[in-house]
N, C-alpha and C positions, 0 to 999 in steps of 0.2 A: 504494500500500500504506500502510495506517495505521501511524503510528509508535507504538511501545510506550513511551509517556511516563509517568513517575511524577510525582505532584504534589510540590511542594516540601515540604509537610507530611509526606507519606509517605516521601520520601527522608530527611528529617531524622529521622523516627522510626526508620527502618531502621538508621540509623547510631547514634543515641543508645542504642537498646536493646542494642547490642552493645558499648558502651563499658564498660570496667571500671576501677576505681580503680587508679592506679599504687601501687606499694609505698610504705610510709611510710619517712621518714628523719628523723633528728634533725639540726637545723641551727641555727646562731646566729640569734637572732630577726630580725636585720636582713636575713638572706637569705630569710626567709619572707615578706617584704613582698609584699602582693597575694594571698597564698595563705590558704586557710582552715586552721585548726588541725585536725589529725586526732585530737588528744587535748587535754583541757583543761589549761590552765596555772594553777598555784596559786602563792600568795605564801608565802615562808618567814618573813616578818615581818608585823606589822600595818602597814597603810597608812592613815594615817600612823603611823610607829613610836613617836612620843611626842607629848605635848601641845605645840604650838608656837604662836608668836605669828603672827597673820595680818597684822600691820602693825608699823611702827615706833611705839613709844610707851612706856608705863610699865606694868609688872606691879604690881598692887595687890591689897589685900584689899578686896573690894567693900563689906564692912561699914564700912570707914573712910570711904567716900564717901556713905553714907546721908544724905540731906538736903542734899547739896551743891547750891548754886545761886549765881547771880551776887550775890545779897544775902548769902548765907552760904557763902562759899568755904571749901574745906578745903585746907590746906597739908600736904604730906608731905615727909619727908626722903628723899633719894635715897641709898641705901646700897650700891648695886652696879650692875654693867653686864653685860648678857648679849647677846652677838653670835651670829649663826648659826654653829654649830659649837662654841661654848663652852657650858659648863655652870656656872651659878652655884649653889653649894651652901651659901652662907652663910645665917645666920638672917635672917628678915625679920619684924620685930615689927609690932604695931599702930602705925600712924602712919608706916610706912616704905614705900618703893617702890623698884623697880629700873628703870633704863633698859634697854629691851629692843628688839632689832631683829627685823625680819621673818624668820621661819623659826627663830628661836632657841627652845630648850627653855624652857617656862614653868616657873619654880620651883614645886615642890609647895606651898610655903607661901603662894602667891598663887592667886587664882581669877578674875581678870579682867585684861584689857589695855585701857588707854585710849589712843587714838591721839594722837600727838605734837601734831598741829595744834590740838587743843582744850585743851591744857594750857599754862598760863602759867608761865614761869620766874620765881620770886620772887627767887632769888639764885643766883649761880654760873652755870655754862654749861649746866645741864640734865643733866649727868652726875653721877657719884658725888660726894657732898659738897655737892650743890645742894639747894635747896628749891623745890618745884614746887606750883602751885595748881590745884585742880580746881573747876569751877563747875557740874558736873552729876553725878548719881549714876551708878554702874556696876552692871550686873547680873552675877551669877555666870555665867561662861562667855563674857562679851563678848570678841569678837575672838581667841578661842582655838580652834585646830583640834585637836579631841580625837584621841587615839590610836585607830587603827582606823577613822577617819572614812570611808575608802573601802572597806576590807575588813579583817577580822580575820586573824590568822595562820592559814595553811592553807586559806584560802578560794579559790575559783576566781575568777581575775581575767579570764580570757578562755576562753570555753567552746569545746568542739569545734564546728567549723563556722563560728565567727566568723573574719572575715578580718583578717589582720594589716595594719593601716594604720600610718602614721607615728606617730599618737597611741598606737596599741596598742604600738608599739615602746617608747615612753616608759613605758607602764604595765608592760610586761613587764620592763623594766630596773629599775623601782622595786621590782618583786616578786622580783628575783633570778632570774627565769626566763630565763636567758641562752641556753638551748637549748630549742627547741620541736619538737614532732613534727608534720610535715606530709606530705602526699602528694608524692612526687617530681615534678618537672617532667617531663612526657613528652618524650622525645627524638624529634624529628620529622625524619625524613629527607626532604630536598627534592631532586628532580631536575627538570631541564628536558630535554625530548625534542625532537629535530629536527636533521637533518643540516645545516640551514641556519644553526644557531646557533654563535656564537663568544663568547668571554669578553668582558665589558665592557672589559677592558684592551686588546683587540685592535681594530684598524681593519678593519671587514668588507670582504671582497673582493666582487666582483660576485656577486650571488645570495645573499649571506649577510646576516645581521642579528645585532646584539648580543643576547645573552640578558639580558632585563630581568625576566622573570617570576620567576626564582629570587631575585633581590634583593628584589622585592616580597613574595614568599611567606616568605622567611626573616625579613624584618622583621615580617610579619603574625604569624608563629609566635611571635616574641619578644614582640610586643605582646599576644598572647593569654596570655602567662605561661609558655609552654612553652620548651623548649630546641631551637633550630634547629640542624640538622646538614646542611651542604651536601654532597650526594653526587655532584654533578657534572653535566656535560652528556652526553647520550647520543645517538648518531646513530640514524637509523631502521633499526635492526637488531634483529630479534626475539630472537636469541640473546643479544646484549649486554644488551638491556633485561631479559630474563629473569634473567640472572646477577646483574646489578646490583641489581635490585629484590628478589630473594630474599636477597641479602646484607644489604641495608638492613633488610628485614623481620626478619632474625635479630638485628640489632644495635640497632634502634630500637623505639620503642613505637607509632609511627604512621609511615606513608609517604605522601608526597604527590608526585605528578608533575604537570607541566603539558605539554600537547601530546600528540599521538598517541592521543587518546581518541575520535576521531571514527570515521568508517567509510571512510576513504580507503585507497588501496592500501598506504600505509606507516604505518597506524595500528594498532599491535600491542598496546596496553595491555590492552584488554578480553580479547583471546584469551589473552594470557599469564597474566593473573590467573585466568581461567576454567580454564586447564590446570593451574595450580599451586595453586589454592585454590578459592574460591567467589565468584561474582559475584552481587550482590543487585539491582543495577540499573545501567544504562548510559545512560539517557536521562532527563532531568528537564524538566518542563514549565515552563521559565523561559527568559528571554532578557535578556541573553546568558547562556550557560552550559548549553545543552541537552545537549551531549555531556559527560557526567560519569559516571565509573565508580566504584562502591563495591563493595569485596569484602574478604575476609579471606584473608590468607596465613598459614596456621597460626593463631596467635592474634593476629596483628598486623593492625590495620585498614589498609586501603589506599584512597586516593581519587585517581583519575586525573582531573585538571581539564582543561578545554579549553585550547587554546593561546593564544587571543586574550587579551590582558591583562585587559580588562574582564570577560571570561567567567571567567578563572582567579580574579581577585580577588573577583568576586561569588560564585562557588561556594565559595571559602574562607570568605567572610564568613557565608554563610547555612548552610553545612553543616559545615565543618571546625572553625571557631572554637568553636561550641557543644560539639562533641565533645571538644575538648582541655580546655575548662573543666570538663566533667563528669568527665574522667579525674583532675583535680586535686581533686575534691571540691567544686567550686563549684556552687551551686544556682541562681544567677542566670545563665541561659544566653542570654537575649535582649537585644539592643540595645534601647534605648527607641524607641518608635514615636510620632511626633507627627503630628497631623492638620493639614493646611494646604490652602490654595486653590491650584489649579493655575494657573500664570501664562500658559501657552499651551495651546491645544488639541492633543490627541494622538490619533493614529490607530494602530490595531494591525492587522497583516495576519495574524497567526497566533494560534491559540487557546492562547496560553501567557501566563504572568504575566511582565510586563515589569518590569525594575528599571532605571529611568532614572537615570543619574548627574546630580546636580543640587545645588542649594543651597536651603536653607530660611532665610528671613529674615523679620524682623518689620518691617512697615511702620509709618510714624508713627502711624497710627490704631489700631495694635495687631494688625492682621490678619497672620496667618502666611501667607507666600507661598512656594510651592515652584516654583522655576524650573529646568526641565531644561536641561542643557548643549545648546547649539545643534547640536552634532555628536555623535551617539550611536554612531558607528562603534566597534565593540568592539576594534579594533586600537589605539585611542588610550589613552595613559597620562595625558596632560595633563588631560583632563576628569575623570578619576578622582582625580588628585592634588588638584584644586581643589574637589572635591565634599565636602559635609558630610553628604549623605544619599543614599539610594537611594529614588527616588520610585516607588511601587508602582502599576502599572496592572493591575487585576485581570484574571484569565483570561477572564472572561465579557464584559468590555467591549471593544467594537471602536472606539468613539469616546468621548473625554471632552472636553467643551468647557472653554474657559478659565473659571476660577472654580469648577470642580467640586472637591469635597473629596476629597483623596487621603491615603493613609497614607504616611509618610516614615520609613524606617529610618535613625536617626541614627548613622551610622558614625563620627562624631566624639566620641561620648559612651560612657562605660562602661556595661556591663550594670547594671541596678538603679537607674539615674538616674531621678529623679522630675522630670518636666517641668511 
């Protein structure tokens, strides 16, 4: 009997078209790191707020230095000192200058700053009461940061949709935008299903294994920018799974399970979701990760991932991660894809798209080489932990020779990266 497999693209589209933005919330700008703004942030003062010196030197009247040269030096009297945070309000007449530090307010009576390194001290220590000599002219505005250089008061400094980065935090701080509006992080409930599972803190008895998938998936949820919620381990019991999943759907914005999504005697996920909500697909033409269920429980998206670690991780990477990013208002949903030469020949037995765990490296001659892990058993975590890419073997290909060009999904790089 032919399997009812849906393509990765169609599976992804079925999920993404049903994702809605989470509600907005106002948070301190540092808590918005990595998220796009839902509303523009404006500055309550001009940036910069006043004319300031771009360097240590002397604030002067540019006209005083007209014609200055090594042959015809101009000497001025230093009548004051301005440090960052101080304001010099005294008069500055023709033939006078003040010593000024980087970031200090430039007195309105002056119109240029000459850097300290090109000024000679004729007498004194260079500070107030000294005489200093200039051997080149200055232009009006030299080394002065004008008020409003970056933005005038009331201007947008970070627009809706722009992502809050570390530098953006600095910009928001200077603008006084200490609270910003973003879409809330989706709360993602994570379960591991299987009567054989025990906590990582326990030593497994005969026939048992430690639950590792939930640790991986919780970390993957956090890495995607969402809020992970561990909902526990569930045995292969349809009624317990039903009650727990429905509770999580009522309390979370997205629910993810691993295990119990296949067609075995104790795989209940698909039937439970079909009875309590709506199932849109339960098989995807990818390996590993064929057995994956997507449905809606009320208004809450649900994805049941396969139980094998590589299959669960691959399904999350290709289907769940983009969905969570869309819920937060992010528009870059795809990991960067890099083309490389295949290091070893690959054969496929099934007409599915293969995602091989591997590494992409640059050879001394500049060639990008994609090397699949030697063991692609989907039960292994080690090959996944050491991988920096998923090497894509297309659905239609049955054999790829060494040296063939392949696409590599860079799971070590953030969406939007330019390679």
